[in-house]
FITIRO-748032 format. One record per residue (C-alpha): residue in three letters; x, y, z. Coordinates in nm, 4 decimals. Layout:
+-----+----------+----------+----------+
|  aa |     east |    north |       up |
+-----+----------+----------+----------+
| ALA |        X |        Y |        Z |
...
+-----+----------+----------+----------+
END
This chain:
+-----+----------+----------+----------+
|  aa |     east |    north |       up |
+-----+----------+----------+----------+
| UNK |   0.0039 |  -0.0018 |  -0.0014 |
| UNK |   0.1363 |   0.3445 |  -0.0994 |
| UNK |   0.1715 |   0.5884 |   0.1851 |
| UNK |   0.1757 |   0.9625 |   0.1162 |
| UNK |   0.4197 |   1.1896 |   0.2971 |
| UNK |   0.1257 |   1.3287 |   0.4951 |
| UNK |   0.0073 |   0.9858 |   0.6125 |
| UNK |   0.3728 |   0.9049 |   0.7162 |
| UNK |   0.3841 |   1.2213 |   0.9262 |
| UNK |   0.0493 |   1.1276 |   1.0862 |
| UNK |   0.1872 |   0.7811 |   1.1671 |
| UNK |   0.4972 |   0.9320 |   1.3302 |
| UNK |   0.2681 |   1.1627 |   1.5267 |
| UNK |   0.0847 |   0.8693 |   1.6780 |
| UNK |   0.4118 |   0.7088 |   1.7691 |
| UNK |   0.5467 |   1.0159 |   1.9325 |
| UNK |   0.3788 |   0.9693 |   2.2799 |
| UNK |   0.5291 |   0.6173 |   2.3005 |
| UNK |   0.8768 |   0.7409 |   2.1962 |
| UNK |   0.8669 |   1.0220 |   2.4481 |
| UNK |   0.7680 |   0.7915 |   2.7342 |
| UNK |   1.0234 |   0.5321 |   2.6237 |
| UNK |   1.3101 |   0.7834 |   2.6278 |
| UNK |   1.1955 |   0.9618 |   2.9521 |
| UNK |   1.1063 |   0.6603 |   3.1647 |
| UNK |   1.3317 |   0.3796 |   3.0282 |
| UNK |   1.6294 |   0.4952 |   2.8155 |
| UNK |   1.7395 |   0.7989 |   3.0131 |
| UNK |   1.7177 |   0.6330 |   3.3570 |
| UNK |   1.9153 |   0.3321 |   3.2232 |
| UNK |   2.1930 |   0.5555 |   3.0790 |
| UNK |   2.2007 |   0.7745 |   3.3906 |
| UNK |   2.2207 |   0.4632 |   3.6087 |
| UNK |   2.5216 |   0.3357 |   3.4035 |
| UNK |   2.6859 |   0.6768 |   3.4314 |
| UNK |   2.6359 |   0.6873 |   3.8134 |
| UNK |   2.7749 |   0.3316 |   3.8556 |
| UNK |   3.0985 |   0.4563 |   3.6918 |
| UNK |   3.1359 |   0.7446 |   3.9328 |
| UNK |   3.1823 |   0.7979 |   4.3077 |
| UNK |   2.8265 |   0.9322 |   4.3486 |
| UNK |   2.6983 |   1.0231 |   4.6937 |
| UNK |   2.3482 |   1.1356 |   4.7874 |
| UNK |   2.4651 |   1.4118 |   5.0143 |
| UNK |   2.7759 |   1.5376 |   4.8072 |
| UNK |   2.6767 |   1.4499 |   4.4566 |
| UNK |   2.9268 |   1.3396 |   4.1900 |
| UNK |   3.2956 |   1.3068 |   4.3172 |
| UNK |   3.4784 |   1.1952 |   4.0020 |
| UNK |   3.5031 |   0.9137 |   3.7619 |
| UNK |   3.6039 |   0.5760 |   3.9096 |
| UNK |   3.5615 |   0.3534 |   3.6132 |
| UNK |   3.4826 |  -0.0033 |   3.6990 |
| UNK |   3.5906 |   0.0271 |   4.0620 |
| UNK |   3.2374 |  -0.0161 |   4.1974 |
| UNK |   3.1948 |  -0.3372 |   3.9954 |
| UNK |   3.5393 |  -0.4688 |   4.1192 |
| UNK |   3.4384 |  -0.3979 |   4.4812 |
| UNK |   3.1243 |  -0.5990 |   4.4283 |
| UNK |   3.2647 |  -0.8946 |   4.2327 |
| UNK |   3.6388 |  -0.9248 |   4.3024 |
| UNK |   3.7586 |  -0.7331 |   4.6049 |
| UNK |   3.6565 |  -0.8507 |   4.9513 |
| UNK |   3.4687 |  -0.5460 |   5.0775 |
| UNK |   3.1705 |  -0.4690 |   5.2899 |
| UNK |   2.9703 |  -0.4058 |   4.9752 |
| UNK |   3.0623 |  -0.7416 |   4.8266 |
| UNK |   2.9592 |  -0.9309 |   5.1351 |
| UNK |   2.6316 |  -0.7480 |   5.1466 |
| UNK |   2.5720 |  -0.7972 |   4.7721 |
| UNK |   2.6490 |  -1.1726 |   4.7785 |
| UNK |   2.4560 |  -1.2325 |   5.0949 |
| UNK |   2.1365 |  -1.0585 |   4.9739 |
| UNK |   2.1679 |  -1.2102 |   4.6264 |
| UNK |   2.1842 |  -1.5579 |   4.7871 |
| UNK |   1.8826 |  -1.4832 |   4.9996 |
| UNK |   1.6870 |  -1.3649 |   4.6904 |
| UNK |   1.7821 |  -1.6759 |   4.4908 |
| UNK |   1.6689 |  -1.8975 |   4.7825 |
| UNK |   1.3410 |  -1.7168 |   4.7891 |
| UNK |   1.2995 |  -1.7818 |   4.4114 |
| UNK |   1.3627 |  -2.1527 |   4.4765 |
| UNK |   1.1061 |  -2.1669 |   4.7509 |
| UNK |   0.8299 |  -1.9531 |   4.5984 |
| UNK |   0.8361 |  -1.9775 |   4.2167 |
| UNK |   0.7461 |  -2.3516 |   4.1858 |
| UNK |   0.4584 |  -2.3031 |   4.4412 |
| UNK |   0.3306 |  -1.9887 |   4.2640 |
| UNK |   0.3130 |  -2.1581 |   3.9322 |
| UNK |   0.1843 |  -2.5015 |   4.0462 |
| UNK |  -0.0744 |  -2.3594 |   4.2928 |
| UNK |  -0.2141 |  -2.1157 |   4.0344 |
| UNK |  -0.2410 |  -2.3855 |   3.7727 |
| UNK |  -0.4206 |  -2.6211 |   4.0221 |
| UNK |  -0.6607 |  -2.3443 |   4.1140 |
| UNK |  -0.7351 |  -2.2614 |   3.7498 |
| UNK |  -0.8032 |  -2.6341 |   3.6757 |
| UNK |  -1.0299 |  -2.6550 |   3.9798 |
| UNK |  -1.2307 |  -2.3439 |   3.8809 |
| UNK |  -1.2515 |  -2.4636 |   3.5158 |
| UNK |  -1.4306 |  -2.7822 |   3.6245 |
| UNK |  -1.6724 |  -2.6020 |   3.8579 |
| UNK |  -2.0340 |  -2.5536 |   3.7470 |
| UNK |  -2.0808 |  -2.2253 |   3.5529 |
| UNK |  -2.2769 |  -2.0458 |   3.8223 |
| UNK |  -1.9884 |  -2.0885 |   4.0738 |
| UNK |  -1.7005 |  -1.9902 |   3.8437 |
| UNK |  -1.7307 |  -1.6143 |   3.8751 |
| UNK |  -1.7663 |  -1.6287 |   4.2560 |
| UNK |  -1.4571 |  -1.8395 |   4.3206 |
| UNK |  -1.2577 |  -1.6572 |   4.0562 |
| UNK |  -1.3296 |  -1.3301 |   4.2343 |
| UNK |  -1.2531 |  -1.4809 |   4.5778 |
| UNK |  -0.9107 |  -1.6126 |   4.4694 |
| UNK |  -0.8186 |  -1.2916 |   4.2856 |
| UNK |  -0.9287 |  -1.0672 |   4.5728 |
| UNK |  -0.6070 |  -1.1136 |   4.7688 |
| UNK |  -0.4007 |  -0.9685 |   4.4798 |
| UNK |  -0.5767 |  -0.6358 |   4.5157 |
| UNK |  -0.4588 |  -0.5939 |   4.8793 |
| UNK |  -0.1543 |  -0.3809 |   4.9542 |
| UNK |   0.1650 |  -0.5432 |   5.0808 |
| UNK |   0.1290 |  -0.3474 |   5.3992 |
| UNK |  -0.2146 |  -0.5033 |   5.4797 |
| UNK |  -0.0898 |  -0.8413 |   5.3796 |
| UNK |   0.2109 |  -0.8088 |   5.6084 |
| UNK |  -0.0100 |  -0.6902 |   5.9003 |
| UNK |  -0.2368 |  -0.9927 |   5.8485 |
| UNK |   0.0468 |  -1.2443 |   5.8526 |
| UNK |   0.2288 |  -1.0742 |   6.1432 |
| UNK |  -0.0927 |  -1.1302 |   6.3503 |
| UNK |  -0.1349 |  -1.4893 |   6.2278 |
| UNK |   0.2255 |  -1.5868 |   6.3031 |
| UNK |   0.2942 |  -1.3687 |   6.6117 |
| UNK |   0.4862 |  -1.5531 |   6.8772 |
| UNK |   0.2676 |  -1.4375 |   7.1655 |
| UNK |  -0.0984 |  -1.4455 |   7.0916 |
| UNK |  -0.0714 |  -1.5367 |   6.7209 |
| UNK |  -0.3556 |  -1.7413 |   6.5739 |
| UNK |  -0.1312 |  -2.0197 |   6.4407 |
| UNK |   0.0567 |  -2.0661 |   6.7742 |
| UNK |  -0.2687 |  -2.0676 |   6.9651 |
| UNK |  -0.4208 |  -2.3227 |   6.7310 |
| UNK |  -0.1160 |  -2.5553 |   6.7499 |
| UNK |  -0.1101 |  -2.5242 |   7.1290 |
| UNK |  -0.4809 |  -2.6086 |   7.1630 |
| UNK |  -0.4319 |  -2.9155 |   6.9420 |
| UNK |  -0.1217 |  -3.0140 |   7.1534 |
| UNK |   0.0976 |  -3.0267 |   6.8502 |
| UNK |   0.3605 |  -2.7966 |   7.0114 |
| UNK |   0.4584 |  -2.7492 |   7.3784 |
| UNK |   0.5707 |  -2.3800 |   7.3456 |
| UNK |   0.5047 |  -2.0988 |   7.0988 |
| UNK |   0.7134 |  -2.1004 |   6.7787 |
| UNK |   0.9148 |  -1.7903 |   6.6907 |
| UNK |   0.7851 |  -1.7870 |   6.3275 |
| UNK |   0.9365 |  -1.4548 |   6.2272 |
| UNK |   1.2587 |  -1.4737 |   6.4379 |
| UNK |   1.3913 |  -1.8281 |   6.3692 |
| UNK |   1.4829 |  -2.0093 |   6.0528 |
| UNK |   1.3468 |  -2.1884 |   5.8507 |
| UNK |   1.0190 |  -2.0578 |   5.9936 |
| UNK |   1.0848 |  -1.6978 |   5.8725 |
| UNK |   1.1072 |  -1.8150 |   5.5096 |
| UNK |   0.7920 |  -2.0330 |   5.5565 |
| UNK |   0.5955 |  -1.7220 |   5.6687 |
| UNK |   0.7240 |  -1.5084 |   5.3838 |
| UNK |   0.6658 |  -1.7725 |   5.1136 |
| UNK |   0.3105 |  -1.8482 |   5.2437 |
| UNK |   0.2254 |  -1.4713 |   5.2499 |
| UNK |   0.3666 |  -1.4199 |   4.8981 |
| UNK |   0.1758 |  -1.7216 |   4.7548 |
| UNK |  -0.1482 |  -1.6177 |   4.9204 |
| UNK |  -0.0976 |  -1.2594 |   4.7936 |
| UNK |  -0.0064 |  -1.3134 |   4.4366 |
| UNK |  -0.1436 |  -1.6517 |   4.3291 |
| UNK |  -0.4738 |  -1.5034 |   4.2002 |
| UNK |  -0.3072 |  -1.3084 |   3.9160 |
| UNK |  -0.1348 |  -1.6230 |   3.7740 |
| UNK |  -0.4514 |  -1.8217 |   3.8229 |
| UNK |  -0.6451 |  -1.5824 |   3.5951 |
| UNK |  -0.3773 |  -1.6145 |   3.3258 |
| UNK |  -0.3939 |  -1.9900 |   3.3433 |
| UNK |  -0.7718 |  -1.9894 |   3.3515 |
| UNK |  -0.7961 |  -1.7771 |   3.0326 |
| UNK |  -0.5444 |  -2.0155 |   2.8619 |
| UNK |  -0.7477 |  -2.3217 |   2.9662 |
| UNK |  -1.0665 |  -2.1678 |   2.8239 |
| UNK |  -0.8936 |  -2.1427 |   2.4927 |
| UNK |  -0.8113 |  -2.5191 |   2.4638 |
| UNK |  -1.0235 |  -2.6846 |   2.1942 |
| UNK |  -1.2762 |  -2.9161 |   2.3661 |
| UNK |  -1.2948 |  -3.1512 |   2.0595 |
| UNK |  -0.9357 |  -3.2548 |   2.1422 |
| UNK |  -1.0563 |  -3.3923 |   2.4769 |
| UNK |  -1.3482 |  -3.5712 |   2.3054 |
| UNK |  -1.1084 |  -3.7272 |   2.0559 |
| UNK |  -0.8809 |  -3.8377 |   2.3270 |
| UNK |  -1.1679 |  -3.9897 |   2.5318 |
| UNK |  -1.2722 |  -4.1919 |   2.2259 |
| UNK |  -0.9207 |  -4.3278 |   2.2151 |
| UNK |  -0.9441 |  -4.4252 |   2.5818 |
| UNK |  -0.7046 |  -4.1613 |   2.7195 |
| UNK |  -0.7334 |  -4.1062 |   3.0979 |
| UNK |  -0.7703 |  -3.7573 |   3.2412 |
| UNK |  -0.4011 |  -3.7577 |   3.3424 |
| UNK |  -0.2886 |  -3.8391 |   2.9860 |
| UNK |  -0.5262 |  -3.5727 |   2.8497 |
| UNK |  -0.3686 |  -3.3240 |   3.0850 |
| UNK |  -0.0099 |  -3.4240 |   2.9810 |
| UNK |  -0.0748 |  -3.4613 |   2.6043 |
| UNK |  -0.3318 |  -3.1879 |   2.5438 |
| UNK |  -0.3580 |  -2.9328 |   2.8171 |
| UNK |   0.0118 |  -2.8707 |   2.8990 |
| UNK |   0.1323 |  -2.8471 |   2.5335 |
| UNK |  -0.1521 |  -2.6094 |   2.4548 |
| UNK |  -0.0936 |  -2.3725 |   2.7433 |
| UNK |   0.2804 |  -2.3811 |   2.7184 |
| UNK |   0.3204 |  -2.0222 |   2.5963 |
| UNK |   0.1260 |  -1.8858 |   2.8888 |
| UNK |   0.3116 |  -2.1144 |   3.1282 |
| UNK |   0.6372 |  -1.9666 |   3.0042 |
| UNK |   0.5017 |  -1.6120 |   3.0401 |
| UNK |   0.3892 |  -1.6853 |   3.3988 |
| UNK |   0.7293 |  -1.8395 |   3.4840 |
| UNK |   0.9213 |  -1.5314 |   3.3553 |
| UNK |   0.6962 |  -1.2721 |   3.5301 |
| UNK |   0.7034 |  -1.4782 |   3.8528 |
| UNK |   1.0808 |  -1.4931 |   3.8502 |
| UNK |   1.1083 |  -1.1190 |   3.7841 |
| UNK |   0.8593 |  -1.0475 |   4.0661 |
| UNK |   1.0467 |  -1.2757 |   4.3058 |
| UNK |   1.3734 |  -1.0885 |   4.2286 |
| UNK |   1.1921 |  -0.7663 |   4.3420 |
| UNK |   1.1152 |  -0.9084 |   4.6873 |
| UNK |   1.1061 |  -0.6159 |   4.9339 |
| UNK |   0.7817 |  -0.5333 |   5.1140 |
| UNK |   0.7201 |  -0.8745 |   5.2795 |
| UNK |   1.0720 |  -0.9169 |   5.4192 |
| UNK |   1.0859 |  -0.5504 |   5.5303 |
| UNK |   0.7492 |  -0.5509 |   5.7169 |
| UNK |   0.7235 |  -0.9154 |   5.8415 |
| UNK |   1.0753 |  -1.0109 |   5.9358 |
| UNK |   1.2691 |  -0.6820 |   5.8892 |
| UNK |   1.5389 |  -0.8786 |   5.7034 |
| UNK |   1.6064 |  -1.1059 |   5.9995 |
| UNK |   1.6969 |  -1.3312 |   6.1699 |
| UNK |   2.0594 |  -1.2244 |   6.1256 |
| UNK |   1.9897 |  -1.0754 |   5.7787 |
| UNK |   1.8918 |  -1.4205 |   5.6457 |
| UNK |   1.5813 |  -1.2816 |   5.4742 |
| UNK |   1.7386 |  -0.9538 |   5.3512 |
| UNK |   1.6611 |  -0.9375 |   4.9866 |
| UNK |   1.8754 |  -0.7775 |   4.7143 |
| UNK |   1.6460 |  -0.4829 |   4.6857 |
| UNK |   1.6802 |  -0.4245 |   5.0623 |
| UNK |   2.0576 |  -0.4444 |   5.0180 |
| UNK |   2.0490 |  -0.1797 |   4.7477 |
| UNK |   1.8270 |   0.0381 |   4.9627 |
| UNK |   2.0724 |   0.0061 |   5.2596 |
| UNK |   2.3725 |   0.0961 |   5.0307 |
| UNK |   2.2048 |   0.4010 |   4.8786 |
| UNK |   2.0162 |   0.5466 |   5.1788 |
| UNK |   2.1996 |   0.3935 |   5.4703 |
| UNK |   2.5586 |   0.4136 |   5.3492 |
| UNK |   2.5209 |   0.7193 |   5.1140 |
| UNK |   2.6674 |   0.5215 |   4.8208 |
| UNK |   2.4466 |   0.6005 |   4.5251 |
| UNK |   2.7140 |   0.4946 |   4.2676 |
| UNK |   2.7668 |   0.1567 |   4.4396 |
| UNK |   2.3878 |   0.1102 |   4.4580 |
| UNK |   2.3511 |   0.1754 |   4.0884 |
| UNK |   2.6204 |  -0.0856 |   4.0183 |
| UNK |   2.4323 |  -0.3386 |   4.2318 |
| UNK |   2.1088 |  -0.2626 |   4.0577 |
| UNK |   2.2648 |  -0.3038 |   3.7127 |
| UNK |   2.4257 |  -0.6370 |   3.8181 |
| UNK |   2.0876 |  -0.7450 |   3.9417 |
| UNK |   1.9318 |  -0.6641 |   3.6065 |
| UNK |   2.2160 |  -0.8440 |   3.4243 |
| UNK |   2.1527 |  -1.1610 |   3.6375 |
| UNK |   1.7793 |  -1.1394 |   3.5548 |
| UNK |   1.8590 |  -1.1193 |   3.1924 |
| UNK |   2.0796 |  -1.4325 |   3.2103 |
| UNK |   1.8015 |  -1.6294 |   3.3904 |
| UNK |   1.5402 |  -1.5078 |   3.1383 |
| UNK |   1.7677 |  -1.6075 |   2.8491 |
| UNK |   1.8097 |  -1.9554 |   2.9970 |
| UNK |   1.4305 |  -1.9883 |   3.0135 |
| UNK |   1.3967 |  -1.8826 |   2.6528 |
| UNK |   1.6566 |  -2.1430 |   2.5556 |
| UNK |   1.4712 |  -2.4191 |   2.7548 |
| UNK |   1.1451 |  -2.3113 |   2.5980 |
| UNK |   1.2890 |  -2.3199 |   2.2484 |
| UNK |   1.4240 |  -2.6700 |   2.3031 |
| UNK |   1.0921 |  -2.7857 |   2.4371 |
| UNK |   0.8977 |  -2.6449 |   2.1335 |
| UNK |   1.1073 |  -2.8658 |   1.9034 |
| UNK |   0.9050 |  -3.1607 |   2.0385 |
| UNK |   0.5725 |  -2.9836 |   1.9901 |
| UNK |   0.5101 |  -3.0920 |   1.6308 |
| UNK |   0.5142 |  -3.4540 |   1.7361 |
| UNK |   0.2484 |  -3.3844 |   1.9995 |
| UNK |   0.0481 |  -3.1666 |   1.7657 |
| UNK |   0.0527 |  -3.4437 |   1.5002 |
| UNK |  -0.0664 |  -3.6942 |   1.7518 |
| UNK |  -0.3475 |  -3.4640 |   1.8751 |
| UNK |  -0.4469 |  -3.3741 |   1.5246 |
| UNK |  -0.4647 |  -3.7397 |   1.4315 |
| UNK |  -0.6936 |  -3.8012 |   1.7243 |
| UNK |  -0.9109 |  -3.5159 |   1.6271 |
| UNK |  -0.9359 |  -3.6291 |   1.2615 |
| UNK |  -1.0149 |  -3.9808 |   1.3881 |
| UNK |  -1.2946 |  -3.8320 |   1.6013 |
| UNK |  -1.4343 |  -3.6323 |   1.3089 |
| UNK |  -1.4241 |  -3.9371 |   1.0856 |
| UNK |  -1.6071 |  -4.1375 |   1.3489 |
| UNK |  -1.8738 |  -3.8601 |   1.3810 |
| UNK |  -1.9132 |  -3.8510 |   1.0013 |
| UNK |  -1.9529 |  -4.2325 |   0.9893 |
| UNK |  -2.2135 |  -4.2278 |   1.2666 |
| UNK |  -2.4077 |  -3.9475 |   1.0944 |
| UNK |  -2.3912 |  -4.1364 |   0.7563 |
| UNK |  -2.5256 |  -4.4532 |   0.9142 |
| UNK |  -2.8061 |  -4.2663 |   1.0849 |
| UNK |  -2.8976 |  -4.1010 |   0.7477 |
| UNK |  -2.9083 |  -4.4405 |   0.5772 |
| UNK |  -3.1336 |  -4.5852 |   0.8472 |
| UNK |  -3.3668 |  -4.2843 |   0.8195 |
| UNK |  -3.3950 |  -4.3348 |   0.4371 |
| UNK |  -3.4599 |  -4.7071 |   0.4762 |
| UNK |  -3.7332 |  -4.6312 |   0.7249 |
+-----+----------+----------+----------+
END
């Protein structure tokens, strides 16, 4: 299609708001953050000269206070990812499967109930779980004592591994509704004739889930996995308000470490270097996920061919049944 000069200018005009926002809120902060990480930048004194890669060497090579803080908080964040991401993906998928098989009149109600927790602020969520898991007078401790399962109250937020248990439970309860909605929409898009064809072939519900459901919702599963990993890397509010980074900084996340470096130690340049390294690590993990997903999609044609064959078999069976019924009607 031929575009006149005027239509091109109009097209550029429609793109202009996006370009302005992209430059102002993404490109300029990124470039300014890289520039700060290469300087001795303090919040109170401003820029004190170019230091090159010194901040990065202090974080990765030299044994400094900043390196110990960076590695400790990075390790805590990675442990949180290991604990929370599988639960967030599996629980949300199970909830979506459960709601999908409910009667239609109950679907909207339970979908709203499970998603409601996602609309609550992290402050309210932390207050709820601080009350539930409080050492003295907490609901969980009182329940366990009444059931004679424990002899003395458990320090849920002051001892490990209980502190991680409380943070992971609070995070799963808070955010599982968003992933559940994504899975639920993906499950609604699965072609029901595929299940009918698989049933005619004698496939069990488990085999239908493995051979039809999972391959069909693979793109949304990959998206949920990436967004959940990125959200887990940004752990901040739960550990700050529930455990305050304790006990002994074992739940201090990487974002809390950056916050301490910038506002507690007045090292804005070092904090910028930590944030950029965090972004680099997230890019590596996301790239690894893309590679795994690419390798998995290589096997997809085999599954698709099998499912398509089942579907064609089902269609042929339906046509045969209809043809026989038509013949019987004519004879009658």
